[in-house]
C-alpha positions as CSV (number, residue, x, y, z in Angstrom):
1,M,19.5,16.7,-2.5
2,V,19.1,19.0,0.4
3,L,22.9,19.5,0.6
4,Y,23.0,20.2,-3.2
5,N,20.2,22.8,-2.9
6,F,22.0,24.4,0.1
7,T,25.2,24.6,-1.9
8,I,23.5,26.2,-4.9
9,M,21.9,28.8,-2.6
10,Q,25.2,29.5,-1.0
11,L,26.7,30.2,-4.5
12,K,23.7,32.2,-5.6
13,H,23.9,34.5,-2.5
14,K,27.7,34.4,-2.1
15,P,28.2,38.2,-2.5
16,F,25.6,39.0,0.2
17,L,27.1,36.3,2.5
18,L,30.6,37.6,2.0
19,I,29.5,41.2,2.8
20,L,27.7,40.1,6.0
21,L,30.8,38.0,7.0
22,A,33.1,41.0,6.5
23,L,30.9,43.4,8.5
24,V,30.6,40.8,11.3
25,L,34.3,40.2,11.4
26,I,35.1,44.0,11.4
27,H,32.9,44.6,14.5
28,L,34.0,41.4,16.3
29,L,37.7,42.3,15.8
30,H,37.1,45.8,16.9
31,G,35.1,44.6,19.9
32,L,37.9,42.2,20.8
33,I,40.4,45.0,20.7
34,I,38.3,47.2,23.0
35,W,37.8,44.3,25.4
36,L,41.5,43.7,25.6
37,T,42.3,47.4,26.3
38,M,39.6,47.4,29.0
39,Q,41.3,44.4,30.7
40,L,44.5,46.4,30.9
41,G,42.7,48.8,33.3
42,L,43.2,51.8,31.0
43,S,41.1,55.0,31.6
44,N,37.9,55.5,29.6
45,E,39.4,58.3,27.7
46,V,42.3,56.1,26.5
47,V,39.9,53.3,25.6
48,D,37.9,55.8,23.6
49,I,40.9,57.0,21.7
50,I,42.1,53.5,21.0
51,S,38.6,52.7,19.7
52,L,38.6,55.7,17.4
53,I,42.1,54.8,16.0
54,T,41.4,51.0,15.6
55,I,37.9,51.1,13.9
56,P,39.3,52.6,10.7
57,I,42.1,50.0,10.7
58,V,39.9,47.0,11.1
59,T,37.5,48.4,8.6
60,I,40.3,48.7,6.0
61,I,41.1,45.0,6.7
62,G,37.4,44.2,5.9
63,I,37.6,46.4,2.7
64,V,40.7,44.6,1.5
65,F,39.1,41.2,2.1
66,L,36.0,42.2,0.0
67,L,38.2,43.8,-2.7
68,I,40.1,40.5,-3.1
69,Q,36.9,38.4,-3.0
70,F,35.1,40.5,-5.6
71,G,38.2,41.3,-7.7
72,I,37.6,45.0,-7.4
73,H,40.3,47.5,-8.3
74,L,40.1,50.9,-6.7
75,N,40.9,53.9,-8.8
76,F,41.9,56.9,-6.7
77,S,42.1,59.4,-9.6
78,L,39.9,62.5,-9.1
79,K,37.3,62.5,-11.9
80,K,36.5,66.0,-13.3
81,V,33.0,67.1,-12.7
82,N,30.8,70.1,-13.3
83,P,31.6,72.7,-10.6
84,K,27.9,73.0,-10.1
85,L,27.8,69.5,-8.8
86,V,30.4,70.3,-6.2
87,F,28.3,73.2,-5.0
88,Y,25.2,71.1,-4.9
89,V,27.0,68.4,-2.8
90,M,28.2,71.0,-0.3
91,L,24.7,72.4,0.1
92,L,23.2,68.9,0.2
93,A,25.4,68.0,3.2
94,V,23.9,70.9,5.2
95,F,20.4,70.1,4.2
96,I,20.9,66.4,5.2
97,V,22.2,67.4,8.6
98,I,18.9,69.3,9.2
99,F,16.6,66.8,7.6
100,Q,18.1,63.8,9.4
101,S,17.4,65.4,12.8
102,A,13.7,65.6,11.9
103,L,13.7,61.8,11.4
104,D,14.9,61.0,14.9
105,V,12.4,59.5,17.4
106,S,13.3,62.3,19.9
107,F,12.2,64.9,17.3
108,I,8.6,63.5,17.2
109,K,8.6,63.3,21.0
110,G,9.6,66.9,21.2
111,L,6.9,68.1,18.9
112,L,4.3,66.2,21.0
113,Q,5.5,68.4,23.9
114,S,5.4,71.6,21.8
115,K,9.1,71.6,21.5
116,V,11.5,71.4,18.6
117,R,15.1,70.3,18.5
118,F,17.8,72.1,16.5
119,F,21.5,72.7,16.3
120,T,23.7,75.1,18.2
121,F,27.4,75.5,17.7
122,T,29.8,73.8,20.2
123,N,33.6,73.7,20.6
124,P,34.9,70.1,20.4
125,S,38.5,71.1,21.2
126,Q,37.6,71.4,24.8
127,Y,38.0,67.7,25.1
128,G,41.7,67.8,24.3
129,I,43.5,64.9,22.4
130,H,40.3,62.9,22.2
131,S,38.6,65.7,20.2
132,I,41.5,65.8,17.7
133,V,41.4,62.1,17.1
134,Y,37.6,62.2,16.8
135,L,37.7,65.1,14.4
136,F,40.3,63.3,12.1
137,D,38.3,60.1,12.3
138,A,34.9,61.8,11.6
139,V,35.9,64.3,8.9
140,I,38.7,62.4,7.1
141,A,39.0,58.7,7.9
142,A,35.3,57.7,8.2
143,P,34.1,59.4,5.0
144,I,36.8,57.8,2.9
145,I,36.6,54.4,4.4
146,E,32.8,54.2,4.7
147,E,32.1,55.5,1.2
148,I,34.5,52.9,-0.3
149,L,32.9,50.2,1.7
150,Y,29.2,51.0,1.5
151,R,28.9,52.7,-1.8
152,K,31.8,51.5,-4.0
153,I,31.8,47.9,-2.8
154,I,28.6,46.9,-1.1
155,F,26.1,48.9,-3.1
156,I,27.7,48.2,-6.5
157,R,28.0,44.5,-5.8
158,L,24.5,44.1,-4.5
159,K,23.1,46.2,-7.4
160,E,24.9,44.0,-9.9
161,H,23.7,40.8,-8.3
162,Y,20.2,41.7,-7.1
163,G,19.2,44.9,-8.8
164,L,19.1,48.6,-8.0
165,A,16.3,48.6,-5.4
166,F,17.9,45.8,-3.4
167,G,21.3,47.4,-3.6
168,L,20.0,50.8,-2.5
169,V,17.9,49.5,0.4
170,V,20.2,46.8,1.8
171,S,23.4,48.8,1.6
172,S,21.7,51.8,3.3
173,F,20.3,49.5,6.0
174,L,23.7,48.0,6.7
175,F,25.2,51.5,6.8
176,A,22.5,52.5,9.4
177,L,22.9,49.3,11.4
178,V,26.6,49.6,12.0
179,H,26.2,53.1,13.5
180,W,24.8,51.4,16.7
181,N,22.1,54.0,17.2
182,F,18.9,52.1,17.3
183,E,16.8,55.2,18.2
184,G,18.2,56.9,15.2
185,L,18.2,53.8,12.9
186,F,15.6,55.2,10.5
187,A,17.3,58.5,10.3
188,Y,20.7,56.9,9.4
189,F,18.9,54.6,6.9
190,I,17.4,57.6,5.1
191,T,20.8,59.3,5.1
192,G,22.3,56.2,3.7
193,L,19.7,56.1,1.0
194,L,20.5,59.7,0.0
195,Y,24.3,59.0,0.0
196,T,23.8,55.9,-2.1
197,Y,21.4,57.6,-4.5
198,L,23.9,60.4,-5.1
199,Y,26.6,57.9,-5.9
200,Y,24.2,56.0,-8.2
201,L,23.6,59.3,-10.1
202,T,27.1,60.6,-10.3
203,K,29.3,57.5,-10.1
204,V,31.9,59.8,-8.6
205,L,33.1,58.5,-5.3
206,W,35.0,61.6,-4.2
207,L,31.8,63.6,-4.3
208,N,30.3,61.2,-1.8
209,I,33.4,61.5,0.3
210,L,33.1,65.3,0.2
211,L,29.4,65.1,1.1
212,H,30.1,62.7,4.0
213,G,33.0,64.7,5.3
214,I,31.1,68.0,5.3
215,Y,28.1,66.3,7.0
216,N,30.4,64.9,9.8
217,F,32.2,68.2,10.1
218,V,28.9,70.0,10.8
219,I,27.8,67.3,13.2
220,T,31.1,67.5,15.1
221,F,30.8,71.3,15.7
222,T,27.2,71.3,16.7
223,T,25.0,70.0,19.5
224,I,21.3,69.4,19.8
225,E,19.1,71.7,21.9
226,M,15.4,71.8,22.5
227,F,13.4,75.0,21.8
228,D,10.0,75.7,23.3
229,S,7.1,76.8,21.1
230,S,7.2,80.2,23.0
231,D,10.6,80.9,21.6
232,R,10.6,83.3,18.6
233,I,12.9,81.0,16.7
234,F,10.5,78.1,16.9
235,V,8.6,78.8,13.6
236,I,11.9,79.6,11.9
237,I,13.3,76.2,12.9
238,L,10.2,74.5,11.5
239,L,10.6,76.4,8.2
240,L,14.3,75.4,8.0
241,Y,13.2,71.7,8.3
242,L,10.8,72.3,5.4
243,I,13.4,74.1,3.3
244,S,15.9,71.4,3.9
245,T,13.4,68.7,2.8
246,A,12.5,70.6,-0.4
247,G,16.2,71.5,-1.0
248,I,17.3,67.8,-0.9
249,Y,14.6,66.9,-3.5
250,M,15.5,69.9,-5.8
251,I,19.2,69.2,-5.6
252,L,18.9,65.5,-6.4
253,K,16.6,66.3,-9.2
254,D,19.0,68.8,-10.7
255,V,22.0,66.4,-10.1
256,K,20.1,63.8,-12.0
257,T,19.5,66.2,-14.9
258,L,23.2,67.2,-14.9
259,T,24.5,63.6,-14.9
260,I,22.1,62.6,-17.7
261,K,23.5,65.5,-19.9
262,T,27.1,64.6,-19.0
263,N,26.6,60.9,-19.8
């Protein structure tokens, strides 16, 4: 009887278990590759480059596994959308970059010390071949692969099986968890929620890829600095955080209105 109930539970939660299995295998395989390269005595820079190259590859393997298990067929045709949506997505990416920074633990710590963190531009090309591989990975490979995995596959499957709220929350949490930044876990979770909610509204994956790509591009060419309350820019930065928060809300509200009219 216990075995029967366990089997029924397995079948009931099979989609969730398959998703967890795929994510675990992706990171175990990637970890194994990195461990093997380190055993070869390669330099840290080479190991980093190999890591950047192999993580998209092993993730694609995980995507193929889930596509087969769930019987999902990907359609890569570009669905036509209202040009206004494209503009909103581009602006939303910038707002999310600013907004996410305010959700980090270090942001709160800085405010307690009368300091605020914000972005300044940097030049990633100073790191040579590593920066080229990183830029390709961050701006092109990661947005495509992660949006297919977390929005097209994981979110949709969990939504169909457990409901919208579960799909939104769990797919966003898994997205945050695999970024391996536990101090910024909440920030990545909220970012994942915004990405997923946008996809839920539009059902257009390439808009999510565009959003993710612009976000990563901005992050790649910026770095975080702390500004003291005595700096003249201090109040302006706080205003920018407020504007980005309001901007995200207004954009998503307008996107919702546009998609309702379209549908």
